[in-house]
All heavy atoms as TSV, in Angstrom:
chain	resi	resn	atom	element	x	y	z
A	1	MET	N	N	0.850	-1.167	-0.012
A	1	MET	CA	C	-0.007	0.006	0.011
A	1	MET	C	C	0.896	1.244	0.006
A	1	MET	O	O	1.724	1.418	0.868
A	1	MET	CB	C	-0.880	-0.033	1.274
A	1	MET	CG	C	-1.863	1.044	1.368
A	1	MET	SD	S	-2.936	0.491	2.689
A	1	MET	CE	C	-3.815	1.912	3.075
A	2	SER	N	N	0.723	2.109	-1.030
A	2	SER	CA	C	1.596	3.275	-1.102
A	2	SER	C	C	0.957	4.454	-0.350
A	2	SER	O	O	-0.262	4.640	-0.411
A	2	SER	CB	C	1.800	3.654	-2.570
A	2	SER	OG	O	0.585	4.030	-3.169
A	3	PRO	N	N	1.793	5.213	0.341
A	3	PRO	CA	C	1.265	6.345	1.100
A	3	PRO	C	C	0.858	7.490	0.161
A	3	PRO	O	O	1.467	7.681	-0.889
A	3	PRO	CB	C	2.425	6.752	1.991
A	3	PRO	CG	C	3.634	6.320	1.248
A	3	PRO	CD	C	3.229	5.068	0.512
A	4	LYS	N	N	-0.184	8.239	0.543
A	4	LYS	CA	C	-0.541	9.415	-0.230
A	4	LYS	C	C	0.450	10.524	0.051
A	4	LYS	O	O	0.934	10.689	1.192
A	4	LYS	CB	C	-1.949	9.902	0.183
A	4	LYS	CG	C	-3.051	9.001	-0.266
A	4	LYS	CD	C	-4.389	9.644	0.043
A	4	LYS	CE	C	-5.513	8.781	-0.531
A	4	LYS	NZ	N	-6.803	9.393	-0.353
A	5	THR	N	N	0.789	11.244	-0.996
A	5	THR	CA	C	1.753	12.338	-0.795
A	5	THR	C	C	1.099	13.643	-1.205
A	5	THR	O	O	0.130	13.664	-1.979
A	5	THR	CB	C	3.020	12.123	-1.629
A	5	THR	OG1	O	2.644	12.006	-2.999
A	5	THR	CG2	C	3.775	10.882	-1.192
A	6	GLY	N	N	1.622	14.752	-0.757
A	6	GLY	CA	C	1.102	16.062	-1.097
A	6	GLY	C	C	0.072	16.553	-0.093
A	6	GLY	O	O	-0.230	15.886	0.879
A	7	ARG	N	N	-0.445	17.737	-0.393
A	7	ARG	CA	C	-1.419	18.341	0.494
A	7	ARG	C	C	-2.778	17.654	0.332
A	7	ARG	O	O	-3.132	17.240	-0.760
A	7	ARG	CB	C	-1.553	19.806	0.169
A	7	ARG	CG	C	-0.281	20.585	0.464
A	7	ARG	CD	C	-0.539	22.058	0.267
A	7	ARG	NE	N	-1.514	22.518	1.208
A	7	ARG	CZ	C	-1.268	23.253	2.293
A	7	ARG	NH1	N	-0.031	23.613	2.520
A	7	ARG	NH2	N	-2.224	23.640	3.075
A	8	PRO	N	N	-3.508	17.583	1.438
A	8	PRO	CA	C	-4.844	16.967	1.337
A	8	PRO	C	C	-5.783	17.893	0.548
A	8	PRO	O	O	-5.626	19.111	0.558
A	8	PRO	CB	C	-5.282	16.820	2.775
A	8	PRO	CG	C	-4.456	17.781	3.539
A	8	PRO	CD	C	-3.176	17.932	2.773
A	9	ILE	N	N	-6.758	17.300	-0.101
A	9	ILE	CA	C	-7.730	18.069	-0.867
A	9	ILE	C	C	-8.678	18.758	0.104
A	9	ILE	O	O	-9.203	18.142	1.044
A	9	ILE	CB	C	-8.528	17.158	-1.825
A	9	ILE	CG1	C	-7.601	16.601	-2.887
A	9	ILE	CG2	C	-9.682	17.922	-2.462
A	9	ILE	CD1	C	-8.241	15.599	-3.807
A	10	LYS	N	N	-8.896	20.067	-0.105
A	10	LYS	CA	C	-9.804	20.842	0.753
A	10	LYS	C	C	-11.113	20.961	-0.020
A	10	LYS	O	O	-11.167	21.511	-1.098
A	10	LYS	CB	C	-9.216	22.229	1.007
A	10	LYS	CG	C	-9.999	23.035	1.985
A	10	LYS	CD	C	-9.261	24.325	2.307
A	10	LYS	CE	C	-10.001	25.110	3.356
A	10	LYS	NZ	N	-9.323	26.357	3.649
A	11	GLY	N	N	-12.180	20.465	0.541
A	11	GLY	CA	C	-13.461	20.495	-0.150
A	11	GLY	C	C	-13.625	19.272	-1.041
A	11	GLY	O	O	-13.084	18.222	-0.751
A	12	THR	N	N	-14.382	19.455	-2.122
A	12	THR	CA	C	-14.708	18.315	-2.955
A	12	THR	C	C	-13.866	18.229	-4.234
A	12	THR	O	O	-13.911	17.264	-4.954
A	12	THR	CB	C	-16.198	18.374	-3.366
A	12	THR	OG1	O	-16.453	19.608	-4.036
A	12	THR	CG2	C	-17.087	18.233	-2.157
A	13	SER	N	N	-13.115	19.322	-4.546
A	13	SER	CA	C	-12.353	19.298	-5.785
A	13	SER	C	C	-10.913	19.747	-5.533
A	13	SER	O	O	-10.623	20.487	-4.578
A	13	SER	CB	C	-13.007	20.196	-6.830
A	13	SER	OG	O	-13.050	21.543	-6.390
A	14	ARG	N	N	-10.030	19.271	-6.420
A	14	ARG	CA	C	-8.618	19.624	-6.297
A	14	ARG	C	C	-8.419	21.093	-6.648
A	14	ARG	O	O	-9.062	21.620	-7.528
A	14	ARG	CB	C	-7.768	18.795	-7.278
A	14	ARG	CG	C	-7.517	17.400	-6.788
A	14	ARG	CD	C	-6.667	16.640	-7.739
A	14	ARG	NE	N	-5.391	17.310	-7.996
A	14	ARG	CZ	C	-4.668	17.121	-9.081
A	14	ARG	NH1	N	-5.076	16.304	-10.010
A	14	ARG	NH2	N	-3.540	17.745	-9.223
A	15	ARG	N	N	-7.502	21.728	-5.967
A	15	ARG	CA	C	-7.130	23.098	-6.259
A	15	ARG	C	C	-5.789	23.059	-6.993
A	15	ARG	O	O	-4.737	23.322	-6.378
A	15	ARG	CB	C	-7.030	23.920	-4.993
A	15	ARG	CG	C	-8.352	24.195	-4.344
A	15	ARG	CD	C	-8.221	25.084	-3.146
A	15	ARG	NE	N	-9.505	25.511	-2.669
A	15	ARG	CZ	C	-9.679	26.260	-1.616
A	15	ARG	NH1	N	-8.634	26.664	-0.926
A	15	ARG	NH2	N	-10.874	26.602	-1.255
A	16	ASP	N	N	-5.848	22.763	-8.273
A	16	ASP	CA	C	-4.607	22.625	-9.016
A	16	ASP	C	C	-4.392	23.809	-9.986
A	16	ASP	O	O	-3.461	23.792	-10.768
A	16	ASP	CB	C	-4.582	21.316	-9.785
A	16	ASP	CG	C	-5.722	21.153	-10.758
A	16	ASP	OD1	O	-6.663	21.950	-10.701
A	16	ASP	OD2	O	-5.674	20.225	-11.581
A	17	LYS	N	N	-5.225	24.801	-9.912
A	17	LYS	CA	C	-5.079	26.019	-10.734
A	17	LYS	C	C	-4.571	27.136	-9.854
A	17	LYS	O	O	-4.892	27.231	-8.674
A	17	LYS	CB	C	-6.409	26.414	-11.374
A	17	LYS	CG	C	-7.083	25.333	-12.147
A	17	LYS	CD	C	-6.254	24.911	-13.329
A	17	LYS	CE	C	-6.961	23.827	-14.119
A	17	LYS	NZ	N	-6.069	22.889	-14.713
A	18	SER	N	N	-3.783	28.024	-10.475
A	18	SER	CA	C	-3.187	29.112	-9.735
A	18	SER	C	C	-3.593	30.450	-10.361
A	18	SER	O	O	-3.736	30.548	-11.565
A	18	SER	CB	C	-1.660	28.965	-9.753
A	18	SER	OG	O	-1.052	30.056	-9.080
A	19	LEU	N	N	-3.738	31.474	-9.534
A	19	LEU	CA	C	-4.083	32.801	-10.012
A	19	LEU	C	C	-3.208	33.793	-9.272
A	19	LEU	O	O	-3.109	33.751	-8.043
A	19	LEU	CB	C	-5.568	33.085	-9.707
A	19	LEU	CG	C	-6.039	34.514	-10.002
A	19	LEU	CD1	C	-6.013	34.782	-11.490
A	19	LEU	CD2	C	-7.414	34.737	-9.430
A	20	GLN	N	N	-2.583	34.663	-10.039
A	20	GLN	CA	C	-1.769	35.705	-9.426
A	20	GLN	C	C	-2.428	37.042	-9.776
A	20	GLN	O	O	-2.828	37.240	-10.917
A	20	GLN	CB	C	-0.339	35.680	-9.991
A	20	GLN	CG	C	0.561	36.694	-9.382
A	20	GLN	CD	C	1.980	36.596	-9.904
A	20	GLN	OE1	O	2.296	35.709	-10.692
A	20	GLN	NE2	N	2.829	37.501	-9.503
A	21	LEU	N	N	-2.572	37.911	-8.808
A	21	LEU	CA	C	-3.213	39.182	-9.070
A	21	LEU	C	C	-2.458	40.321	-8.404
A	21	LEU	O	O	-1.745	40.127	-7.437
A	21	LEU	CB	C	-4.682	39.167	-8.661
A	21	LEU	CG	C	-4.968	38.961	-7.160
A	21	LEU	CD1	C	-5.727	40.156	-6.661
A	21	LEU	CD2	C	-5.767	37.698	-7.038
A	22	ARG	N	N	-2.651	41.497	-8.955
A	22	ARG	CA	C	-2.027	42.694	-8.412
A	22	ARG	C	C	-3.101	43.506	-7.729
A	22	ARG	O	O	-4.228	43.636	-8.212
A	22	ARG	CB	C	-1.365	43.468	-9.534
A	22	ARG	CG	C	-0.277	42.712	-10.230
A	22	ARG	CD	C	0.217	43.410	-11.465
A	22	ARG	NE	N	0.947	44.619	-11.174
A	22	ARG	CZ	C	2.268	44.635	-10.862
A	22	ARG	NH1	N	2.955	43.534	-10.833
A	22	ARG	NH2	N	2.877	45.787	-10.640
A	23	MET	N	N	-2.763	44.088	-6.584
A	23	MET	CA	C	-3.702	44.946	-5.871
A	23	MET	C	C	-2.924	46.050	-5.179
A	23	MET	O	O	-1.734	45.906	-4.903
A	23	MET	CB	C	-4.591	44.154	-4.934
A	23	MET	CG	C	-3.891	43.320	-3.919
A	23	MET	SD	S	-4.966	42.425	-2.744
A	23	MET	CE	C	-6.186	41.728	-3.743
A	24	SER	N	N	-3.622	47.091	-4.845
A	24	SER	CA	C	-3.020	48.220	-4.160
A	24	SER	C	C	-2.816	47.852	-2.673
A	24	SER	O	O	-3.377	46.870	-2.184
A	24	SER	CB	C	-3.900	49.454	-4.254
A	24	SER	OG	O	-5.091	49.280	-3.505
A	25	ALA	N	N	-2.051	48.680	-2.011
A	25	ALA	CA	C	-1.812	48.444	-0.585
A	25	ALA	C	C	-3.141	48.526	0.205
A	25	ALA	O	O	-3.356	47.759	1.150
A	25	ALA	CB	C	-0.828	49.469	-0.030
A	26	ASP	N	N	-4.017	49.449	-0.200
A	26	ASP	CA	C	-5.314	49.576	0.467
A	26	ASP	C	C	-6.160	48.332	0.282
A	26	ASP	O	O	-6.803	47.872	1.213
A	26	ASP	CB	C	-6.065	50.799	-0.061
A	26	ASP	CG	C	-5.397	52.118	0.331
A	26	ASP	OD1	O	-4.649	52.111	1.323
A	26	ASP	OD2	O	-5.647	53.117	-0.334
A	27	GLU	N	N	-6.166	47.789	-0.932
A	27	GLU	CA	C	-6.941	46.580	-1.195
A	27	GLU	C	C	-6.415	45.392	-0.415
A	27	GLU	O	O	-7.182	44.597	0.111
A	27	GLU	CB	C	-6.950	46.286	-2.709
A	27	GLU	CG	C	-7.704	47.294	-3.520
A	27	GLU	CD	C	-7.422	47.204	-5.006
A	27	GLU	OE1	O	-6.345	46.749	-5.410
A	27	GLU	OE2	O	-8.314	47.618	-5.792
A	28	LEU	N	N	-5.089	45.292	-0.332
A	28	LEU	CA	C	-4.468	44.190	0.424
A	28	LEU	C	C	-4.783	44.336	1.902
A	28	LEU	O	O	-5.074	43.346	2.581
A	28	LEU	CB	C	-2.969	44.165	0.187
A	28	LEU	CG	C	-2.220	43.024	0.834
A	28	LEU	CD1	C	-2.745	41.660	0.363
A	28	LEU	CD2	C	-0.735	43.151	0.587
A	29	GLU	N	N	-4.764	45.540	2.403
A	29	GLU	CA	C	-5.100	45.788	3.820
A	29	GLU	C	C	-6.549	45.375	4.097
A	29	GLU	O	O	-6.839	44.741	5.098
A	29	GLU	CB	C	-4.888	47.253	4.142
A	29	GLU	CG	C	-5.112	47.601	5.602
A	29	GLU	CD	C	-4.868	49.053	5.908
A	29	GLU	OE1	O	-4.115	49.720	5.164
A	29	GLU	OE2	O	-5.457	49.536	6.892
A	30	LEU	N	N	-7.436	45.719	3.160
A	30	LEU	CA	C	-8.837	45.345	3.319
A	30	LEU	C	C	-9.006	43.823	3.283
A	30	LEU	O	O	-9.739	43.253	4.113
A	30	LEU	CB	C	-9.655	45.983	2.204
A	30	LEU	CG	C	-11.162	45.755	2.207
A	30	LEU	CD1	C	-11.791	46.270	3.520
A	30	LEU	CD2	C	-11.811	46.460	1.022
A	31	LEU	N	N	-8.294	43.168	2.388
A	31	LEU	CA	C	-8.339	41.699	2.322
A	31	LEU	C	C	-7.862	41.094	3.629
A	31	LEU	O	O	-8.486	40.183	4.176
A	31	LEU	CB	C	-7.502	41.188	1.147
A	31	LEU	CG	C	-7.366	39.707	0.989
A	31	LEU	CD1	C	-8.698	39.016	0.786
A	31	LEU	CD2	C	-6.411	39.366	-0.154
A	32	ASP	N	N	-6.739	41.607	4.158
A	32	ASP	CA	C	-6.210	41.072	5.389
A	32	ASP	C	C	-7.148	41.322	6.592
A	32	ASP	O	O	-7.240	40.483	7.485
A	32	ASP	CB	C	-4.825	41.624	5.659
A	32	ASP	CG	C	-3.770	41.025	4.728
A	32	ASP	OD1	O	-4.001	39.930	4.212
A	32	ASP	OD2	O	-2.724	41.679	4.512
A	33	LYS	N	N	-7.849	42.464	6.624
A	33	LYS	CA	C	-8.805	42.706	7.679
A	33	LYS	C	C	-9.941	41.673	7.610
A	33	LYS	O	O	-10.411	41.162	8.623
A	33	LYS	CB	C	-9.380	44.114	7.559
A	33	LYS	CG	C	-8.441	45.179	8.038
A	33	LYS	CD	C	-9.032	46.559	7.932
A	33	LYS	CE	C	-8.071	47.629	8.367
A	33	LYS	NZ	N	-8.625	48.987	8.265
A	34	CYS	N	N	-10.365	41.365	6.383
A	34	CYS	CA	C	-11.433	40.385	6.207
A	34	CYS	C	C	-10.970	39.004	6.684
A	34	CYS	O	O	-11.724	38.268	7.312
A	34	CYS	CB	C	-11.859	40.312	4.743
A	34	CYS	SG	S	-12.725	41.784	4.153
A	35	THR	N	N	-9.721	38.673	6.372
A	35	THR	CA	C	-9.224	37.346	6.776
A	35	THR	C	C	-9.179	37.230	8.310
A	35	THR	O	O	-9.497	36.176	8.857
A	35	THR	CB	C	-7.822	37.056	6.195
A	35	THR	OG1	O	-6.875	38.021	6.680
A	35	THR	CG2	C	-7.824	37.046	4.689
A	36	LYS	N	N	-8.799	38.305	8.967
A	36	LYS	CA	C	-8.748	38.260	10.422
A	36	LYS	C	C	-10.151	38.152	11.043
A	36	LYS	O	O	-10.321	37.379	11.962
A	36	LYS	CB	C	-8.011	39.496	10.958
A	36	LYS	CG	C	-6.545	39.447	10.736
A	36	LYS	CD	C	-5.842	40.699	11.232
A	36	LYS	CE	C	-4.370	40.654	10.865
A	36	LYS	NZ	N	-3.693	41.895	11.176
A	37	GLN	N	N	-11.082	38.908	10.511
A	37	GLN	CA	C	-12.430	38.875	11.078
A	37	GLN	C	C	-13.106	37.525	10.805
A	37	GLN	O	O	-13.814	37.009	11.673
A	37	GLN	CB	C	-13.288	39.972	10.464
A	37	GLN	CG	C	-13.042	41.326	11.106
A	37	GLN	CD	C	-14.062	42.327	10.657
A	37	GLN	OE1	O	-14.475	42.364	9.511
A	37	GLN	NE2	N	-14.475	43.187	11.575
A	38	LEU	N	N	-12.890	36.958	9.625
A	38	LEU	CA	C	-13.513	35.697	9.291
A	38	LEU	C	C	-12.690	34.505	9.773
A	38	LEU	O	O	-13.168	33.348	9.697
A	38	LEU	CB	C	-13.687	35.586	7.780
A	38	LEU	CG	C	-14.659	36.554	7.144
A	38	LEU	CD1	C	-14.565	36.518	5.626
A	38	LEU	CD2	C	-16.071	36.268	7.588
A	39	LYS	N	N	-11.480	34.734	10.221
A	39	LYS	CA	C	-10.553	33.679	10.622
A	39	LYS	C	C	-10.413	32.696	9.467
A	39	LYS	O	O	-10.614	31.467	9.617
A	39	LYS	CB	C	-11.007	32.995	11.897
A	39	LYS	CG	C	-10.975	33.867	13.111
A	39	LYS	CD	C	-11.348	33.150	14.366
A	39	LYS	CE	C	-11.122	33.995	15.583
A	39	LYS	NZ	N	-12.261	34.785	15.994
A	40	ALA	N	N	-10.106	33.226	8.288
A	40	ALA	CA	C	-10.010	32.429	7.065
A	40	ALA	C	C	-8.736	32.865	6.312
A	40	ALA	O	O	-8.124	33.877	6.648
A	40	ALA	CB	C	-11.233	32.672	6.170
A	41	THR	N	N	-8.375	32.086	5.333
A	41	THR	CA	C	-7.223	32.404	4.522
A	41	THR	C	C	-7.592	33.432	3.441
A	41	THR	O	O	-8.763	33.667	3.179
A	41	THR	CB	C	-6.655	31.160	3.806
A	41	THR	OG1	O	-7.638	30.676	2.875
A	41	THR	CG2	C	-6.299	30.071	4.821
A	42	ARG	N	N	-6.588	34.019	2.834
A	42	ARG	CA	C	-6.837	34.951	1.742
A	42	ARG	C	C	-7.603	34.240	0.632
A	42	ARG	O	O	-8.530	34.808	0.042
A	42	ARG	CB	C	-5.520	35.511	1.198
A	42	ARG	CG	C	-4.846	36.507	2.107
A	42	ARG	CD	C	-3.524	36.955	1.514
A	42	ARG	NE	N	-2.938	38.059	2.291
A	42	ARG	CZ	C	-1.757	38.533	2.064
A	42	ARG	NH1	N	-1.008	38.033	1.098
A	42	ARG	NH2	N	-1.287	39.520	2.788
A	43	THR	N	N	-7.176	33.020	0.329
A	43	THR	CA	C	-7.842	32.262	-0.741
A	43	THR	C	C	-9.311	32.058	-0.424
A	43	THR	O	O	-10.165	32.185	-1.276
A	43	THR	CB	C	-7.108	30.909	-0.926
A	43	THR	OG1	O	-5.765	31.157	-1.290
A	43	THR	CG2	C	-7.794	30.068	-1.999
A	44	ASP	N	N	-9.591	31.716	0.831
A	44	ASP	CA	C	-10.984	31.471	1.239
A	44	ASP	C	C	-11.835	32.736	1.102
A	44	ASP	O	O	-12.980	32.680	0.660
A	44	ASP	CB	C	-11.057	30.921	2.657
A	44	ASP	CG	C	-10.521	29.511	2.784
A	44	ASP	OD1	O	-10.472	28.803	1.758
A	44	ASP	OD2	O	-10.147	29.131	3.912
A	45	VAL	N	N	-11.257	33.905	1.461
A	45	VAL	CA	C	-11.981	35.152	1.362
A	45	VAL	C	C	-12.238	35.498	-0.099
A	45	VAL	O	O	-13.349	35.922	-0.456
A	45	VAL	CB	C	-11.229	36.288	2.107
A	45	VAL	CG1	C	-11.890	37.622	1.846
A	45	VAL	CG2	C	-11.158	36.007	3.602
A	46	VAL	N	N	-11.227	35.344	-0.928
A	46	VAL	CA	C	-11.413	35.618	-2.363
A	46	VAL	C	C	-12.475	34.711	-2.956
A	46	VAL	O	O	-13.352	35.138	-3.705
A	46	VAL	CB	C	-10.085	35.484	-3.120
A	46	VAL	CG1	C	-10.289	35.530	-4.629
A	46	VAL	CG2	C	-9.130	36.601	-2.705
A	47	ASN	N	N	-12.428	33.414	-2.638
A	47	ASN	CA	C	-13.432	32.476	-3.133
A	47	ASN	C	C	-14.829	32.831	-2.651
A	47	ASN	O	O	-15.801	32.722	-3.400
A	47	ASN	CB	C	-13.074	31.025	-2.722
A	47	ASN	CG	C	-11.926	30.499	-3.547
A	47	ASN	OD1	O	-11.675	30.931	-4.653
A	47	ASN	ND2	N	-11.189	29.533	-2.992
A	48	LYS	N	N	-14.949	33.275	-1.404
A	48	LYS	CA	C	-16.239	33.675	-0.862
A	48	LYS	C	C	-16.750	34.891	-1.667
A	48	LYS	O	O	-17.949	34.972	-1.978
A	48	LYS	CB	C	-16.115	34.001	0.617
A	48	LYS	CG	C	-17.455	34.362	1.281
A	48	LYS	CD	C	-17.250	34.572	2.783
A	48	LYS	CE	C	-18.533	34.960	3.441
A	48	LYS	NZ	N	-19.318	33.799	3.872
A	49	GLY	N	N	-15.860	35.825	-1.968
A	49	GLY	CA	C	-16.237	36.991	-2.747
A	49	GLY	C	C	-16.742	36.600	-4.135
A	49	GLY	O	O	-17.709	37.172	-4.641
A	50	ILE	N	N	-16.076	35.620	-4.734
A	50	ILE	CA	C	-16.499	35.148	-6.057
A	50	ILE	C	C	-17.900	34.574	-5.978
A	50	ILE	O	O	-18.750	34.852	-6.820
A	50	ILE	CB	C	-15.491	34.131	-6.590
A	50	ILE	CG1	C	-14.153	34.823	-6.911
A	50	ILE	CG2	C	-16.045	33.394	-7.841
A	50	ILE	CD1	C	-13.022	33.866	-7.192
A	51	ARG	N	N	-18.150	33.774	-4.941
A	51	ARG	CA	C	-19.500	33.183	-4.794
A	51	ARG	C	C	-20.548	34.254	-4.559
A	51	ARG	O	O	-21.674	34.158	-5.098
A	51	ARG	CB	C	-19.479	32.161	-3.646
A	51	ARG	CG	C	-18.765	30.846	-4.011
A	51	ARG	CD	C	-18.988	29.767	-2.998
A	51	ARG	NE	N	-18.499	30.125	-1.655
A	51	ARG	CZ	C	-17.249	29.983	-1.234
A	51	ARG	NH1	N	-16.353	29.455	-2.054
A	51	ARG	NH2	N	-16.900	30.312	-0.011
A	52	LEU	N	N	-20.217	35.289	-3.781
A	52	LEU	CA	C	-21.179	36.393	-3.523
A	52	LEU	C	C	-21.523	37.127	-4.825
A	52	LEU	O	O	-22.666	37.474	-5.068
A	52	LEU	CB	C	-20.624	37.352	-2.483
A	52	LEU	CG	C	-20.593	36.828	-1.051
A	52	LEU	CD1	C	-19.842	37.801	-0.145
A	52	LEU	CD2	C	-21.984	36.585	-0.529
A	53	VAL	N	N	-20.499	37.403	-5.631
A	53	VAL	CA	C	-20.722	38.062	-6.918
A	53	VAL	C	C	-21.581	37.194	-7.824
A	53	VAL	O	O	-22.529	37.663	-8.477
A	53	VAL	CB	C	-19.383	38.416	-7.616
A	53	VAL	CG1	C	-19.618	38.860	-9.063
A	53	VAL	CG2	C	-18.661	39.489	-6.843
A	54	LYS	N	N	-21.305	35.891	-7.830
A	54	LYS	CA	C	-22.101	34.963	-8.651
A	54	LYS	C	C	-23.561	34.950	-8.205
A	54	LYS	O	O	-24.456	34.960	-9.053
A	54	LYS	CB	C	-21.494	33.547	-8.554
A	54	LYS	CG	C	-22.269	32.457	-9.226
A	54	LYS	CD	C	-22.131	32.522	-10.720
A	54	LYS	CE	C	-22.665	31.293	-11.424
A	54	LYS	NZ	N	-24.070	31.360	-11.765
A	55	GLU	N	N	-23.813	34.963	-6.902
A	55	GLU	CA	C	-25.189	35.008	-6.394
A	55	GLU	C	C	-25.890	36.276	-6.844
A	55	GLU	O	O	-27.053	36.249	-7.224
A	55	GLU	CB	C	-25.180	34.944	-4.859
A	55	GLU	CG	C	-24.864	33.569	-4.299
A	55	GLU	CD	C	-24.766	33.551	-2.785
A	55	GLU	OE1	O	-25.184	34.567	-2.139
A	55	GLU	OE2	O	-24.270	32.565	-2.236
A	56	GLU	N	N	-25.201	37.411	-6.811
A	56	GLU	CA	C	-25.781	38.671	-7.279
A	56	GLU	C	C	-26.120	38.614	-8.760
A	56	GLU	O	O	-27.154	39.108	-9.163
A	56	GLU	CB	C	-24.821	39.840	-6.989
A	56	GLU	CG	C	-24.787	40.273	-5.561
A	56	GLU	CD	C	-26.093	40.880	-5.097
A	56	GLU	OE1	O	-26.677	41.688	-5.838
A	56	GLU	OE2	O	-26.550	40.515	-3.983
A	57	LEU	N	N	-25.237	38.041	-9.532
A	57	LEU	CA	C	-25.494	37.904	-10.979
A	57	LEU	C	C	-26.660	36.996	-11.283
A	57	LEU	O	O	-27.437	37.244	-12.193
A	57	LEU	CB	C	-24.256	37.406	-11.696
A	57	LEU	CG	C	-23.047	38.367	-11.760
A	57	LEU	CD1	C	-21.821	37.685	-12.326
A	57	LEU	CD2	C	-23.392	39.618	-12.535
A	58	ASP	N	N	-26.808	35.946	-10.462
A	58	ASP	CA	C	-27.905	35.013	-10.657
A	58	ASP	C	C	-29.256	35.652	-10.333
A	58	ASP	O	O	-30.296	35.212	-10.862
A	58	ASP	CB	C	-27.723	33.746	-9.822
A	58	ASP	CG	C	-26.596	32.896	-10.362
A	58	ASP	OD1	O	-26.186	33.086	-11.508
A	58	ASP	OD2	O	-26.107	32.013	-9.608
A	59	LYS	N	N	-29.277	36.647	-9.470
A	59	LYS	CA	C	-30.523	37.317	-9.069
A	59	LYS	C	C	-31.070	38.170	-10.230
A	59	LYS	O	O	-32.263	38.416	-10.289
A	59	LYS	CB	C	-30.277	38.224	-7.864
A	59	LYS	CG	C	-30.081	37.465	-6.590
A	59	LYS	CD	C	-29.886	38.442	-5.444
A	59	LYS	CE	C	-29.594	37.700	-4.154
A	59	LYS	NZ	N	-29.335	38.643	-3.065
A	60	LYS	N	N	-30.207	38.579	-11.124
A	60	LYS	CA	C	-30.635	39.444	-12.244
A	60	LYS	C	C	-31.336	38.687	-13.326
A	60	LYS	O	O	-31.175	37.573	-13.600
A	60	LYS	CB	C	-29.428	40.167	-12.840
A	60	LYS	CG	C	-28.848	41.179	-11.866
A	60	LYS	CD	C	-27.715	41.927	-12.491
A	60	LYS	CE	C	-27.167	42.948	-11.499
A	60	LYS	NZ	N	-26.121	43.726	-12.043
């Protein structure tokens, strides 16, 4: 039996895609404040924002 290697999958799908983005110091500070309040990672906060935007678009 071979051991599994690498990071465990978070959620139901693999996170094998990468995104790099540029933001201002103010935007980064806002992101970090959100991460502290939500006790979540930057990635989790960005993903939550994407889902919120998608919900708003679906309402239209």
